[in-house]
C-alpha positions as CSV (number, residue, x, y, z in Angstrom):
1,M,-6.1,23.7,-0.4
2,K,-7.1,20.7,-2.3
3,L,-10.3,19.2,-1.3
4,L,-11.9,17.1,-3.6
5,F,-10.5,14.8,-6.9
6,A,-12.5,12.3,-8.4
7,G,-10.9,10.4,-11.8
8,A,-8.5,8.2,-13.0
9,V,-4.8,9.5,-14.3
10,V,-3.5,12.7,-12.8
11,T,0.2,13.5,-12.3
12,T,3.7,12.7,-12.6
13,G,7.2,12.8,-13.1
14,L,10.0,11.8,-15.3
15,L,9.4,8.1,-16.6
16,L,12.5,5.7,-17.4
17,G,13.1,2.7,-19.9
18,A,16.3,0.5,-19.9
19,A,17.7,2.9,-22.0
20,G,17.5,5.7,-19.9
21,P,15.6,8.9,-19.1
22,K,12.5,9.3,-21.4
23,P,10.4,12.0,-21.8
24,E,7.2,12.2,-19.6
25,P,4.4,10.7,-22.4
26,K,1.1,13.0,-21.8
27,M,-1.5,10.6,-20.3
28,E,-4.8,11.4,-21.6
29,S,-7.6,10.9,-19.1
30,I,-9.8,7.9,-20.0
31,W,-12.9,9.6,-18.3
32,T,-15.5,12.1,-20.1
33,K,-17.4,12.8,-16.8
34,T,-16.7,12.3,-13.3
35,P,-18.6,13.5,-10.0
36,T,-18.4,16.8,-9.3
37,P,-16.9,18.0,-5.9
38,E,-20.6,18.7,-4.7
39,Q,-21.6,15.1,-5.9
40,I,-18.7,13.7,-3.7
41,S,-19.5,15.9,-0.8
42,A,-23.1,14.8,-0.8
43,A,-22.1,10.7,-1.1
44,L,-19.7,11.1,2.0
45,P,-21.1,9.4,5.0
46,D,-20.7,11.4,8.6
47,T,-17.8,9.4,9.3
48,A,-16.0,11.0,6.4
49,R,-16.5,14.4,6.7
50,H,-14.2,14.9,9.6
51,G,-10.8,15.0,9.9
52,D,-8.2,15.3,7.1
53,G,-10.0,13.7,4.3
54,G,-9.8,10.1,2.9
55,T,-9.5,8.2,-0.7
56,A,-10.9,5.6,-1.7
57,A,-10.2,3.3,-5.5
58,M,-13.0,0.8,-7.1
59,R,-12.5,-1.6,-10.0
60,C,-14.9,-1.4,-12.5
61,K,-16.0,-3.2,-16.0
62,V,-16.7,-1.0,-18.9
63,T,-20.2,-1.4,-20.4
64,A,-21.3,-1.0,-24.0
65,D,-22.3,2.5,-23.4
66,A,-19.4,3.9,-21.7
67,S,-20.5,3.4,-18.2
68,L,-19.3,1.1,-15.2
69,T,-20.8,-1.9,-13.9
70,D,-19.5,-4.7,-11.5
71,C,-17.6,-2.3,-9.3
72,R,-15.9,-3.3,-6.2
73,P,-13.8,-1.3,-3.7
74,A,-9.9,-1.5,-4.6
75,Q,-8.4,0.6,-1.9
76,E,-9.4,2.8,1.4
77,S,-7.5,4.6,3.5
78,P,-8.6,5.6,6.4
79,A,-9.8,1.9,6.2
80,G,-13.6,1.6,7.2
81,M,-14.3,5.5,7.3
82,G,-17.2,5.4,4.4
83,F,-14.9,6.6,1.4
84,A,-15.3,3.2,-0.2
85,Q,-19.0,3.1,0.5
86,A,-19.3,6.6,-1.1
87,L,-17.0,6.0,-4.3
88,L,-19.4,2.9,-5.0
89,A,-22.7,5.1,-4.8
90,L,-20.9,7.7,-7.0
91,A,-20.2,5.0,-9.6
92,P,-23.2,5.6,-11.9
93,E,-21.3,9.1,-12.3
94,Y,-18.6,7.9,-14.3
95,R,-18.5,7.8,-18.2
96,V,-15.2,6.8,-20.0
97,R,-14.0,7.6,-23.7
98,A,-15.5,5.6,-25.9
99,T,-12.8,5.9,-29.1
100,G,-9.4,7.1,-29.4
101,E,-6.2,6.1,-28.2
102,G,-5.9,4.5,-24.7
103,A,-10.2,4.2,-24.9
104,P,-10.7,1.5,-22.6
105,A,-12.5,-1.8,-24.5
106,V,-15.7,-2.9,-23.5
107,G,-15.7,-5.5,-20.6
108,S,-12.3,-4.4,-19.4
109,E,-11.6,-3.4,-16.1
110,V,-10.8,0.4,-15.6
111,V,-10.0,1.9,-11.8
112,A,-11.3,5.2,-10.5
113,W,-11.2,7.0,-7.6
114,I,-11.9,9.9,-5.1
115,D,-9.5,12.0,-2.9
116,T,-10.4,14.0,-0.4
117,L,-7.3,14.4,1.5
118,R,-6.4,18.1,2.5
119,A,-3.3,19.3,1.7
120,D,-1.8,23.1,1.1
121,T,0.8,21.8,-1.2
122,G,1.3,18.5,-2.8
123,A,4.0,16.1,-2.7
124,D,7.1,16.6,-4.9
125,W,9.8,14.3,-6.1
126,V,13.1,14.0,-3.9
127,R,14.3,10.4,-6.3
128,K,12.8,9.2,-9.4
129,P,13.9,5.5,-10.5
130,N,16.9,5.1,-13.1
131,S,17.5,3.0,-15.6
132,R,18.9,0.3,-13.2
133,D,16.3,0.3,-11.1
134,M,13.8,-0.4,-14.1
135,L,16.1,-3.4,-15.3
136,V,15.8,-5.0,-11.6
137,V,11.9,-5.1,-11.5
138,W,11.3,-5.8,-15.6
139,P,9.1,-8.7,-16.0
140,K,10.9,-11.8,-17.1
141,A,8.8,-13.4,-19.2
142,A,8.4,-10.1,-21.1
143,W,12.2,-9.2,-21.2
144,A,13.1,-12.8,-22.6
145,S,10.6,-11.7,-25.3
146,G,11.9,-8.2,-26.0
147,I,8.5,-6.9,-24.9
148,G,8.3,-3.5,-23.2
149,G,5.2,-1.7,-21.7
150,R,3.6,0.7,-19.5
151,A,1.5,0.8,-16.5
152,V,-0.1,3.3,-14.4
153,I,0.0,2.6,-10.3
154,H,-1.4,4.8,-7.9
155,C,-0.6,5.1,-4.6
156,L,-0.5,7.0,-1.0
157,V,2.5,9.1,0.0
158,S,3.1,8.7,3.7
159,I,4.3,11.5,5.9
160,Q,7.7,10.6,5.4
161,G,7.4,10.5,1.7
162,A,7.5,7.1,0.7
163,L,4.7,5.0,-1.1
164,Y,2.2,2.6,0.0
165,D,-0.9,1.2,-0.8
166,C,-0.3,1.0,-4.2
167,I,-2.6,-0.4,-6.8
168,V,-2.2,-0.9,-10.5
169,A,-4.6,1.6,-12.3
170,S,-3.7,0.1,-15.7
171,E,-1.4,-2.0,-17.7
172,T,-0.2,-2.3,-21.8
173,P,0.0,-4.5,-22.6
174,P,-2.3,-6.6,-20.4
175,G,-1.3,-9.8,-18.4
176,K,2.3,-8.8,-19.1
177,S,3.1,-8.3,-15.6
178,F,4.2,-4.5,-16.1
179,G,1.8,-2.9,-13.4
180,S,3.0,-5.5,-10.6
181,A,6.7,-4.6,-11.7
182,G,5.7,-0.6,-11.5
183,I,4.4,-1.4,-8.1
184,A,7.9,-3.6,-7.3
185,L,9.6,-0.2,-8.3
186,T,8.3,1.8,-5.4
187,P,11.0,1.2,-2.9
188,Q,12.9,3.2,-5.1
189,F,10.7,6.4,-5.1
190,L,11.4,9.1,-2.2
191,M,9.0,12.2,-2.3
192,R,8.6,15.2,-0.2
193,P,5.4,14.6,1.5
194,A,2.5,17.0,0.9
195,T,1.8,19.4,3.8
196,L,-1.3,21.1,5.3
197,Q,-0.6,24.2,7.8
198,G,2.9,23.4,7.5
199,K,2.8,19.7,8.7
200,P,3.1,16.4,6.5
201,V,0.3,15.0,5.8
202,V,-0.9,11.6,3.7
203,S,-1.5,12.5,0.0
204,A,-2.8,10.4,-3.0
205,I,-0.4,9.9,-6.0
206,T,-1.1,8.5,-9.8
207,V,2.6,7.5,-11.5
208,P,2.6,6.5,-15.1
209,L,5.9,4.5,-16.2
210,V,7.3,3.1,-19.0
211,F,9.6,0.2,-19.6
212,Q,11.1,0.2,-23.2
213,G,14.9,-0.2,-24.5
214,G,15.6,-3.6,-23.5
215,G,14.8,-7.2,-24.0
216,A,15.8,-10.2,-26.4
217,G,19.5,-10.3,-27.3
218,S,20.6,-7.9,-24.9
219,T,22.7,-9.1,-21.6
220,P,21.0,-8.2,-18.2
221,D,23.0,-8.5,-14.9
222,D,22.4,-10.1,-12.1
223,D,19.7,-8.5,-10.2
224,S,17.4,-7.9,-13.1
225,T,17.4,-11.6,-13.5
226,R,16.9,-12.4,-10.0
227,S,13.5,-13.1,-8.8
228,M,12.2,-10.1,-6.7
229,V,9.8,-10.6,-3.7
230,R,7.8,-7.7,-2.3
231,P,9.0,-6.8,1.3
232,V,5.4,-6.5,2.6
233,M,4.5,-9.9,4.2
234,A,4.1,-11.4,7.8
235,W,8.0,-12.0,8.3
236,P,8.5,-15.0,11.1
237,E,11.2,-12.3,12.1
238,A,11.1,-8.5,11.4
239,P,12.6,-5.6,13.4
240,S,10.2,-4.0,16.0
241,Y,9.5,-0.8,16.5
242,T,11.6,-0.6,19.1
243,A,14.6,-2.0,17.3
244,V,14.4,0.6,14.5
245,A,14.0,3.3,17.3
246,A,17.6,1.6,18.9
247,A,19.4,1.5,15.2
248,Y,18.6,5.1,14.5
249,P,22.0,6.5,13.3
250,Q,24.0,8.3,15.7
251,K,24.5,11.4,13.2
252,A,20.9,11.7,12.2
253,R,19.4,11.4,16.1
254,A,22.0,14.2,17.0
255,K,20.7,16.7,14.6
256,N,17.0,15.2,15.3
257,V,16.5,14.4,11.5
258,G,14.8,11.7,9.6
259,G,15.7,9.8,6.3
260,R,15.4,6.4,4.7
261,A,17.3,4.0,2.6
262,T,16.2,1.1,0.3
263,V,18.6,-1.9,0.3
264,N,18.7,-4.6,-2.1
265,C,19.3,-8.0,-0.6
266,E,19.0,-11.9,-1.3
267,F,17.5,-14.4,0.2
268,T,19.4,-17.4,1.8
269,K,18.1,-21.1,1.9
270,Q,17.3,-20.3,5.4
271,G,14.9,-17.2,4.5
272,R,17.7,-14.5,5.7
273,L,18.8,-11.9,3.9
274,I,22.5,-11.2,2.9
275,N,24.3,-9.7,0.3
276,C,22.8,-6.4,0.8
277,H,23.5,-3.3,-1.1
278,T,22.3,0.7,-1.2
279,V,20.1,1.3,-3.7
280,T,18.8,4.9,-2.1
281,E,19.7,7.0,0.8
282,E,18.1,10.3,1.5
283,P,19.7,12.1,3.1
284,K,23.0,10.8,2.5
285,G,25.8,10.8,5.1
286,L,24.0,10.3,8.2
287,G,24.3,7.0,8.2
288,F,20.9,5.7,7.1
289,A,21.8,3.0,4.8
290,D,24.3,1.5,7.1
291,A,21.5,1.3,9.7
292,A,19.2,-0.2,7.2
293,K,22.1,-3.1,6.6
294,L,22.3,-4.0,9.8
295,L,18.4,-4.1,10.2
296,A,18.4,-6.2,7.4
297,K,20.0,-9.3,9.2
298,Q,16.7,-9.4,11.5
299,F,14.6,-10.5,8.9
300,R,13.7,-13.8,8.2
301,A,11.3,-15.1,5.9
302,F,9.8,-18.6,5.2
303,P,12.4,-20.7,3.0
304,N,9.7,-21.3,0.7
305,T,6.9,-19.5,-1.1
306,S,3.5,-20.1,-0.8
307,T,3.5,-22.5,-3.7
308,G,6.3,-24.5,-2.7
309,A,9.1,-22.5,-4.5
310,S,12.4,-21.8,-2.6
311,L,13.2,-18.7,-1.9
312,S,17.1,-19.1,-2.0
313,G,18.7,-16.5,-4.3
314,A,15.8,-14.5,-4.7
315,G,15.9,-11.0,-4.2
316,V,14.3,-8.2,-2.1
317,Q,14.3,-4.3,-2.5
318,L,13.9,-3.3,1.3
319,P,12.8,0.1,1.8
320,V,13.3,1.1,5.7
321,V,12.0,4.6,7.2
322,F,13.7,6.5,10.1
323,D,11.0,9.2,11.7
324,P,12.3,11.7,14.2
325,A,9.3,10.9,16.3
326,M,11.0,7.5,17.1
327,L,13.2,9.6,19.0
328,A,10.5,10.6,21.6
329,D,8.7,8.7,24.1
330,G,5.3,8.8,22.7
331,K,3.3,6.5,20.4
332,P,5.1,4.1,18.3
333,V,5.7,5.2,14.6
334,I,4.4,2.1,13.0
335,G,3.6,1.6,9.2
336,K,0.2,0.7,7.7
337,A,-0.3,-3.0,8.2
338,Q,-2.1,-5.5,5.7
339,W,-3.9,-8.6,6.5
340,A,-1.5,-11.7,6.3
341,G,-4.6,-13.8,7.6
342,L,-8.1,-13.8,8.6
343,P,-10.6,-15.7,10.4
344,S,-12.4,-18.0,7.8
345,A,-16.4,-17.6,7.1
346,E,-17.0,-20.5,9.3
347,E,-14.8,-19.5,12.0
348,T,-16.9,-16.0,12.2
349,S,-20.2,-17.3,11.9
350,A,-19.3,-19.8,14.8
351,A,-17.7,-17.0,17.0
352,F,-20.8,-14.6,16.5
353,S,-23.4,-17.4,16.8
354,K,-24.1,-16.8,20.5
355,V,-24.8,-12.9,19.9
356,E,-28.1,-12.3,20.9
357,S,-30.1,-11.4,17.9
358,G,-32.8,-8.8,17.2
359,H,-30.4,-5.5,17.8
360,G,-29.9,-5.0,14.1
361,T,-26.5,-3.7,13.4
362,V,-23.7,-4.3,16.0
363,R,-20.1,-3.3,15.8
364,V,-17.0,-3.8,17.8
365,T,-13.8,-2.8,17.4
366,L,-10.6,-4.5,19.1
367,A,-7.0,-2.9,19.8
368,C,-4.5,-5.1,19.7
369,V,-0.4,-5.1,19.6
370,V,1.0,-6.9,16.7
371,Q,3.5,-9.7,17.9
372,Q,6.5,-11.1,16.1
373,G,5.0,-13.2,12.9
374,G,2.0,-11.0,12.7
375,G,-0.1,-12.5,15.4
376,V,-1.7,-10.1,17.8
377,S,-2.2,-10.2,21.7
378,N,-2.9,-7.8,24.6
379,C,-6.3,-7.1,22.7
380,S,-8.7,-5.0,24.3
381,V,-12.5,-3.5,23.6
382,A,-12.3,-0.1,22.0
383,R,-16.1,0.2,20.5
384,E,-18.7,-1.9,21.5
385,E,-22.4,-1.0,20.2
386,P,-24.5,-2.3,21.6
387,A,-23.1,-3.6,24.9
388,G,-24.1,-6.5,26.6
389,I,-25.0,-8.8,24.0
390,G,-21.6,-10.7,23.2
391,V,-20.2,-9.1,20.6
392,A,-17.1,-8.3,22.2
393,Q,-16.8,-11.5,23.7
394,A,-17.1,-12.9,20.2
395,A,-14.9,-10.7,18.7
396,M,-12.3,-11.5,21.3
397,A,-12.6,-14.9,20.3
398,L,-11.6,-14.7,17.1
399,A,-8.6,-12.5,17.8
400,P,-5.8,-15.3,17.4
401,R,-7.0,-15.8,13.9
402,F,-5.7,-12.6,12.9
403,R,-2.3,-11.9,11.0
404,L,-0.8,-8.4,9.6
405,S,2.4,-7.9,7.5
406,T,5.1,-7.2,10.2
407,W,6.9,-4.5,7.6
408,T,5.0,-2.4,5.3
409,A,5.4,-0.6,1.8
410,E,6.5,2.6,3.4
411,G,9.3,0.7,4.9
412,L,8.4,0.7,8.7
413,P,7.7,-2.1,11.2
414,T,4.4,-3.2,12.4
415,V,5.7,-5.5,15.4
416,G,5.2,-3.4,18.6
417,G,2.4,-1.2,17.3
418,T,-1.3,-1.2,18.4
419,I,-3.8,-1.7,15.4
420,N,-7.9,-1.2,15.3
421,I,-9.6,-4.2,14.1
422,P,-13.0,-3.3,13.1
423,L,-16.2,-5.8,12.7
424,R,-19.7,-5.1,12.1
425,Y,-22.6,-8.1,12.6
426,E,-25.7,-7.4,10.6
427,G,-28.7,-9.8,9.7
428,G,-27.1,-13.0,11.2
429,T,-23.7,-12.4,9.1
430,A,-20.6,-11.0,10.2
431,T,-18.8,-9.0,8.2
432,P,-15.2,-9.2,7.7
433,P,-12.8,-6.3,8.8
434,P,-11.6,-3.6,6.3
435,A,-9.0,-4.2,3.7
436,K,-6.5,-2.2,5.7
437,P,-6.4,-2.1,9.8
438,S,-6.2,1.3,10.9
439,Q,-4.0,2.7,14.5
440,P,-6.2,4.1,17.2
């Protein structure tokens, strides 16, 4: 059983370039020193010592003596449980290589993490991306200049075998968007999830990617020249949990089998999805790809991006997961939502201004249902410490200001599901919620 790990690049599979499969490169660790399992265990707060473990990542700058400085959280799962806090406290225990190929330069950023997720067997590959998949996400400016590159991404693997909560651990050359391209490629990945006592569990994985063999002078196809949009957003319209369950393919439903499909679609001027074709389907022959295409018709994005650019003609690789638990009358199977909008500092301060002072740290957690468009409703107070001083009322007043992604990186809906919104108020300051909402 895996218990504790701290470090950088570890893992994983065949790497591909535009010219086809490439041998997996040897990814030498950038670290000469990382925290020991005993140090990690000692740093974990009580909130992180229970359950099936967790993981956290941080971004830091490299100093002249090969240590880390200016560290800040980059990822935490489960959110708000203290794993990020523990990792930041362990920053003095890390040292990077000072010389040799791949050694981080002084002042550059590196990513470090701890992983206490418990598993008897690790995640394994079902499908890796092929050369065409790489072309679709290849950074356009780099392609036009004939530039290849490398990226390392760090992700969580869901219990359905999809990658989510991915961050860029490194990219070469810097600033050429190969890290973003690697994350855009994750809908093409499919894995068998890690297991604990025979049941699937969330795990972490680090994936090195190589982009090579294409570029200036070659003629990519339409998909590779199309701007690609990430599927994780607060779609104004997106399938709810109920809609996904209703679309579950009949053949798979009869066999009580789960599956996943990714479809590549094009945006219309109105933000609808058309011309969807299958990129991945596992297992085949049970109707998952056809069901994903039908669900794609229920998506609508805002016609223009935040910068005013039109989405018309852009593409999106849309993952859709069908979990057999959707067939049971129980808790909705939803994805790990991300924040699409939060209250401003001014709004938060105004809401908490009436909270009675002199109580030290106070906490409140709201349990809310995600609505179409990413807003929340039907909020209730799941936790209030101490009670009766106005913290719950302050948090409830902020509820209309929260917005979440309505589709997730692992290919699951959030609309119709319940999420937790934790808030902390200390010393006259309200702390914003963790980067990732959690499910009750």
